C-alpha positions as CSV (number, residue, x, y, z in Angstrom):
1,X,94.2,76.0,173.1
2,X,97.8,76.3,171.4
3,X,100.4,79.0,173.1
4,X,100.8,82.1,170.9
5,X,104.1,81.6,168.8
6,X,106.8,83.4,170.3
7,X,108.2,85.9,167.1
8,X,110.7,88.1,167.2
9,X,111.9,90.6,165.3
10,X,115.0,92.1,165.1
11,X,115.8,95.4,163.0
12,X,117.8,98.5,162.4
13,X,114.8,100.9,162.3
14,X,114.8,103.0,165.4
15,X,111.9,104.0,167.6
16,X,111.2,106.0,170.7
17,X,108.9,106.4,173.8
18,X,106.4,109.0,174.8
19,X,105.8,110.1,178.2
20,X,103.6,107.0,178.9
21,X,106.0,104.7,177.7
22,X,104.6,103.9,174.4
23,X,106.5,102.6,171.1
24,X,106.8,106.4,169.0
25,X,107.6,104.4,165.1
26,X,107.8,105.6,161.2
27,X,103.7,105.4,160.4
28,X,104.8,103.6,157.1
29,X,106.7,100.9,159.5
30,X,103.4,101.0,162.0
31,X,101.4,100.0,159.5
32,X,103.7,97.0,158.5
33,X,104.3,95.9,162.1
34,X,100.4,96.2,162.5
35,X,99.8,93.6,159.2
36,X,102.0,91.4,161.2
37,X,100.4,91.1,164.4
38,X,96.9,90.2,162.8
39,X,98.3,87.7,160.6
40,X,100.5,86.2,163.0
41,X,99.5,87.2,166.2
42,X,101.7,89.5,169.2
43,X,105.5,90.1,167.9
44,X,108.4,91.4,170.1
45,X,110.7,94.0,168.0
46,X,114.1,94.5,169.3
47,X,115.5,97.7,168.0
48,X,117.6,100.7,168.8
49,X,116.0,103.1,171.1
50,X,116.3,106.6,171.0
51,X,116.3,109.2,173.4
52,X,113.0,111.1,172.8
53,X,110.6,111.1,170.4
54,X,111.7,114.0,169.1
55,X,115.0,112.4,167.9
56,X,113.2,110.0,165.5
57,X,113.2,110.8,161.9
58,X,110.3,109.2,159.6
59,X,110.9,108.5,156.1
60,X,107.0,108.2,155.4
61,X,104.7,111.3,156.3
62,X,104.1,111.3,159.8
63,X,104.8,109.0,162.9
64,X,103.0,106.3,164.8
65,X,102.7,105.5,168.6
66,X,101.9,101.7,169.3
67,X,100.6,100.9,172.8
68,X,101.2,97.9,174.5
69,X,97.3,96.9,172.9
70,X,98.9,96.6,169.5
71,X,100.2,93.3,170.5
72,X,103.3,94.6,169.7
73,X,106.2,94.8,172.2
74,X,109.7,96.7,171.8
75,X,112.7,95.5,173.6
76,X,115.2,98.6,172.7
77,X,119.2,98.5,172.6
78,X,121.1,101.3,172.3
79,X,121.7,103.1,168.8
80,X,124.9,102.9,166.9
81,X,126.6,105.2,165.4
82,X,129.6,103.6,164.2
83,X,130.9,100.1,163.5
84,X,133.7,100.5,165.6
85,X,131.3,101.0,168.8
86,X,132.3,98.0,170.1
87,X,131.1,98.8,173.7
88,X,127.7,99.5,172.1
89,X,128.1,96.1,170.1
90,X,128.7,93.8,173.4
91,X,125.1,95.4,174.9
92,X,123.6,94.6,171.9
93,X,124.4,91.2,171.5
94,X,123.7,90.5,175.1
95,X,120.4,91.6,174.7
96,X,119.9,89.7,171.3
97,X,120.9,86.3,172.7
98,X,118.5,87.2,175.6
99,X,115.3,87.7,173.4
100,X,116.4,85.0,171.0
101,X,116.1,82.3,174.0
102,X,112.8,83.4,174.5
103,X,111.7,83.2,171.0
104,X,110.1,80.4,168.9
105,X,111.2,82.2,165.5
106,X,113.5,84.8,164.9
107,X,112.8,87.1,161.7
108,X,115.8,89.2,160.6
109,X,117.2,91.1,157.5
110,X,120.2,92.2,155.3
111,X,121.6,94.5,158.0
112,X,123.8,98.1,156.7
113,X,126.8,99.3,159.1
114,X,126.7,100.6,161.9
115,X,124.2,97.8,162.4
116,X,125.8,94.9,160.8
117,X,126.1,93.5,164.4
118,X,122.4,92.5,164.2
119,X,123.5,89.4,161.8
120,X,124.5,88.0,165.5
121,X,120.4,87.4,166.1
122,X,120.4,85.0,163.4
123,X,123.6,83.4,164.2
124,X,122.2,82.9,167.3
125,X,119.3,81.6,166.7
126,X,120.9,79.1,164.4
127,X,123.2,77.5,167.1
128,X,120.2,77.3,169.2
129,X,118.1,75.5,167.0
130,X,115.5,78.2,166.6
131,X,113.2,78.3,163.6
132,X,114.7,81.5,161.3
133,X,112.9,84.1,158.8
134,X,115.6,86.0,156.9
135,X,114.4,88.9,154.6
136,X,116.2,90.7,152.0
137,X,113.8,93.4,151.8
138,X,115.6,95.2,148.7
139,X,117.5,95.0,146.1
140,X,120.4,96.7,148.2
141,X,123.6,96.0,145.9
142,X,122.2,97.5,143.0
143,X,121.1,100.7,145.0
144,X,124.0,101.0,146.5
145,X,126.1,100.1,143.8
146,X,124.1,103.5,142.2
147,X,123.9,105.8,144.8
148,X,126.8,105.0,147.1
149,X,129.5,103.2,144.9
150,X,129.1,104.7,141.6
151,X,129.4,108.9,142.2
152,X,133.1,108.4,144.0
153,X,136.5,107.3,142.5
154,X,140.0,106.2,143.7
155,X,140.6,104.7,147.0
156,X,137.1,105.7,148.4
157,X,135.3,103.9,145.4
158,X,138.3,100.9,146.5
159,X,136.8,101.0,149.9
160,X,133.0,101.3,149.1
161,X,133.4,98.2,146.7
162,X,135.0,95.8,149.3
163,X,132.3,96.8,151.7
164,X,129.6,96.3,149.9
165,X,131.2,92.9,148.7
166,X,131.1,92.2,152.3
167,X,127.6,93.1,152.5
168,X,126.8,90.9,149.8
169,X,128.8,87.5,151.5
170,X,127.0,88.2,154.9
171,X,123.5,88.4,153.1
172,X,124.1,85.4,151.3
173,X,125.9,83.3,153.9
174,X,122.2,84.5,156.3
175,X,120.1,83.1,153.0
176,X,121.8,79.7,153.5
177,X,121.4,79.3,156.9
178,X,118.5,80.3,157.1
179,X,115.0,78.3,158.0
180,X,113.1,80.5,155.0
181,X,114.2,83.6,153.2
182,X,111.8,85.7,151.4
183,X,113.2,87.9,148.8
184,X,111.2,91.2,148.4
185,X,112.6,92.0,144.6
186,X,113.3,89.8,141.6
187,X,116.6,91.0,141.4
188,X,117.1,89.6,144.9
189,X,115.9,86.2,143.9
190,X,118.3,86.7,141.2
191,X,120.9,87.2,143.2
192,X,120.4,85.0,146.4
193,X,118.4,82.1,145.1
194,X,121.2,79.9,144.5
195,X,122.7,80.8,148.1
196,X,119.2,80.3,149.7
197,X,118.3,77.2,151.5
198,X,114.8,77.5,151.0
199,X,113.8,80.6,149.5
200,X,110.5,82.4,147.7
201,X,109.3,86.0,146.2
202,X,107.2,88.0,148.2
203,X,105.0,91.2,147.2
204,X,104.6,93.9,149.2
205,X,102.1,96.3,147.8
206,X,100.6,99.2,150.3
207,X,97.1,99.0,149.6
208,X,93.8,97.3,150.5
209,X,90.8,96.7,148.8
210,X,88.8,99.9,149.9
211,X,91.6,102.1,148.2
212,X,91.0,100.6,145.0
213,X,89.3,102.9,142.5
214,X,85.6,101.7,142.1
215,X,84.5,100.6,138.8
216,X,81.9,103.2,138.7
217,X,84.8,106.0,139.1
218,X,87.1,104.8,136.5
219,X,84.4,103.8,134.2
220,X,84.2,107.6,134.3
221,X,87.4,109.1,133.4
222,X,87.9,105.9,130.9
223,X,85.0,107.4,129.1
224,X,86.5,110.9,129.1
225,X,89.6,109.6,126.8
226,X,86.7,109.9,124.3
227,X,87.4,113.5,124.3
228,X,90.0,115.0,121.9
229,X,92.1,116.2,125.3
230,X,95.5,115.7,126.2
231,X,96.6,112.6,128.0
232,X,97.6,113.0,131.6
233,X,100.9,111.4,133.2
234,X,102.3,110.8,136.7
235,X,105.5,109.7,137.9
236,X,106.0,109.6,141.8
237,X,109.2,109.1,143.4
238,X,112.3,110.4,145.0
239,X,114.1,113.1,142.3
240,X,117.4,111.0,141.9
241,X,119.7,109.5,139.0
242,X,118.6,105.9,139.6
243,X,114.9,106.8,138.8
244,X,115.2,107.6,135.1
245,X,113.0,110.9,134.9
246,X,115.5,113.1,133.3
247,X,114.5,110.3,130.3
248,X,111.1,110.7,130.8
249,X,111.5,114.5,129.7
250,X,113.7,113.8,126.9
251,X,110.5,111.3,126.0
252,X,108.0,114.2,126.2
253,X,110.7,116.5,123.9
254,X,110.7,113.9,121.4
255,X,106.6,113.4,121.5
256,X,106.7,117.5,120.9
257,X,108.5,117.1,118.0
258,X,106.3,114.8,116.5
259,X,103.1,117.0,117.7
260,X,101.7,114.8,120.5
261,X,100.6,116.9,123.5
262,X,100.9,115.1,126.7
263,X,101.2,116.7,130.4
264,X,102.8,115.3,133.2
265,X,103.1,115.9,136.8
266,X,106.6,114.9,138.3
267,X,105.1,114.7,142.0
268,X,108.2,114.1,144.8
269,X,111.8,115.8,145.5
270,X,114.9,115.5,145.5
271,X,118.3,116.7,144.5
272,X,118.0,116.3,141.0
273,X,114.7,118.4,140.7
274,X,116.3,121.5,139.9
275,X,118.4,120.0,136.8
276,X,114.9,118.4,135.9
277,X,113.3,121.7,135.7
278,X,115.9,123.1,133.8
279,X,116.2,120.3,131.2
280,X,112.2,120.9,130.6
281,X,113.2,124.2,130.3
282,X,115.3,123.5,127.1
283,X,113.6,121.0,125.4
284,X,110.7,123.3,125.6
285,X,108.4,121.0,127.6
286,X,108.2,123.3,131.0
287,X,104.7,124.0,129.9
288,X,103.9,120.3,129.9
289,X,106.1,119.4,132.8
290,X,104.9,120.1,136.8
291,X,106.0,119.5,139.6
292,X,103.6,120.0,142.2
293,X,106.2,118.6,145.4
294,X,105.5,115.1,147.4
295,X,102.6,113.7,148.2
296,X,101.9,111.7,151.6
297,X,101.3,107.7,150.8
298,X,98.0,106.5,151.5
299,X,94.7,108.8,150.3
300,X,96.4,111.8,149.0
301,X,99.0,109.8,147.1
302,X,95.9,107.7,145.7
303,X,93.8,110.7,144.9
304,X,96.6,112.4,143.1
305,X,96.7,109.2,141.3
306,X,93.1,109.0,140.1
307,X,93.4,112.4,138.1
308,X,95.8,110.9,135.3
309,X,95.4,108.2,133.3
310,X,99.1,106.3,132.8
311,X,102.0,105.8,135.4
312,X,105.5,106.5,134.1
313,X,108.1,104.5,136.1
314,X,111.6,104.7,133.9
315,X,113.3,103.4,137.1
316,X,116.7,102.1,136.0
317,X,117.4,99.9,138.5
318,X,116.2,96.9,139.7
319,X,114.7,97.7,142.9
320,X,110.9,97.1,143.4
321,X,108.9,99.6,145.1
322,X,105.8,99.8,145.9
323,X,104.7,102.5,143.5
324,X,103.5,99.8,140.9
325,X,101.0,98.6,142.9
326,X,99.8,101.9,144.2
327,X,99.4,103.2,140.5
328,X,97.5,100.2,139.4
329,X,95.4,100.5,142.6
330,X,94.4,103.9,141.0
331,X,93.6,102.0,137.4
332,X,96.6,103.3,135.9
333,X,98.5,101.5,133.7
334,X,102.4,101.6,134.2
335,X,105.0,102.2,131.7
336,X,108.1,101.5,132.4
337,X,111.7,99.8,131.4
338,X,111.9,96.6,131.6
339,X,114.1,95.3,134.3
340,X,113.8,92.3,136.6
341,X,111.9,94.0,138.6
342,X,109.2,95.6,136.1
343,X,109.3,92.7,133.8
344,X,107.7,90.0,137.2
345,X,105.3,92.9,138.1
346,X,103.8,94.3,135.4
347,X,102.6,92.0,132.9
348,X,103.0,93.2,129.5
349,X,100.4,94.3,127.6
350,X,98.1,93.1,130.1
351,X,98.4,96.0,132.6
352,X,100.9,98.0,131.8
353,X,103.6,98.0,128.6
354,X,107.4,97.5,128.9
355,X,110.2,99.2,127.2
356,X,114.1,98.6,126.8
357,X,116.1,99.9,129.3
358,X,117.3,103.7,128.6
359,X,115.5,103.6,125.6
360,X,113.9,107.4,125.4
361,X,112.4,107.0,122.0
362,X,110.5,103.3,122.9
363,X,109.3,105.6,125.7
364,X,108.2,108.0,123.7
365,X,106.4,105.8,121.1
366,X,104.9,103.0,123.8
367,X,103.3,107.0,125.0
368,X,102.1,108.0,121.8
369,X,100.9,104.2,120.9
370,X,98.3,104.5,124.1
371,X,97.6,108.4,122.6
372,X,96.7,106.7,119.5
373,X,94.8,103.8,120.7
374,X,92.6,104.7,123.3
375,X,91.2,101.6,123.6
376,X,94.5,100.0,124.3
377,X,94.4,102.3,127.4
378,X,91.0,101.1,128.4
379,X,92.0,97.6,128.5
380,X,95.2,98.0,130.4
381,X,93.7,100.0,133.1
382,X,91.0,97.6,133.8
383,X,93.5,94.8,133.7
384,X,95.5,96.9,136.5
385,X,92.7,97.2,138.3
386,X,92.3,93.4,138.4
387,X,95.7,93.0,139.2
388,X,95.5,95.9,142.6
389,X,92.5,93.1,143.6
390,X,94.7,90.1,143.6
391,X,97.2,91.8,145.6
392,X,96.4,93.5,148.6
393,X,98.7,94.0,151.7
394,X,95.9,91.6,153.8
395,X,96.8,88.6,150.9
396,X,100.3,89.2,151.1
397,X,100.4,89.4,154.5
398,X,98.3,85.7,154.5
399,X,100.3,84.2,152.5
400,X,103.4,85.2,154.2
401,X,101.9,84.0,157.5
402,X,101.1,81.2,156.2
403,X,104.6,80.0,154.6
404,X,106.1,81.3,158.4
405,X,103.7,79.1,160.5
406,X,104.4,76.4,157.9
407,X,107.9,76.3,159.4
408,X,107.0,76.0,163.2
409,X,104.8,72.8,161.8
410,X,108.0,71.2,160.1
411,X,109.8,68.7,162.2
412,X,113.8,69.2,163.1
């Protein structure tokens, strides 16, 4: 019987330990780690270790405890507060060298300050002749341009532009030396495919087959479209400028002027929420735009989405979110702006509709056309459910595992 692969994952995502010594991590990350072990076997994780689980901040709705029986073992290193923390940086590099020396395959990703020292794990692995998996997990360049560089001016803007360029070069350099680079977003493919030695684009859906709307429930919802009722629209995301929610509200204003009644629920929250509320009032659509708050990932999200007819994602960036597939798992067609991300995820006319970027009038017309032609909405809804069935978390972990294991079978 072959020995299990010694798989090392190096990350900047922190963890803590409970009183029993078990690792406590963000709940969404725990799902990914468990999926990884189911497809590849035991995983060793090197990550920043916090002093207590009370210091752990999660980006999902909850944390989760992972015992040793989960097949996931954690090696902690000191958290970094600054890139200038040279003492801890040296300690981390020593720990990474120890861990890499014991691994068959080293999995790293694009790192941000203050954790750029973690690139050492990849570089040490290349130096030792280990197999390496490098992941560019989001279109960080576009995202940071919007949220980190764009709001600044003068010397601060100049400095951040230079730092972003350095991050971009660092990612490209590691993609060029990795055995395999997995690119999570179509925009990352555009940016790094020529730099990468060997790359593939992957999907990262959050749903499983059991969470996809049943055909019976979908048929029941579609049957209600024959009634003379307003379409129920939904958007669910962080309320920030790059999400384009202001353009969606403006589209509803145009629809009101044309006598088209649709209702919209804007799930989520953020810095732009008060501004979005004021815009809805100014355009006279505050009776049609509701702000129900945030949803927990998983069943709470899917239950809310199933009450809708159409999912709107007017993102103005090239980022790819799981929200596309969350909507499809609920049998919802997606209406989005055409970007490198949406154009390769939403199949225009089959499971959703794409319109030109920042085109408020076009967005309003696409919604109005589906309100007029509800037979098309039926077809798109069925297409969305089919796409969800073909793109579950388990299926994509299986694909990733096959590609990863093929690296270990290569000679040299």
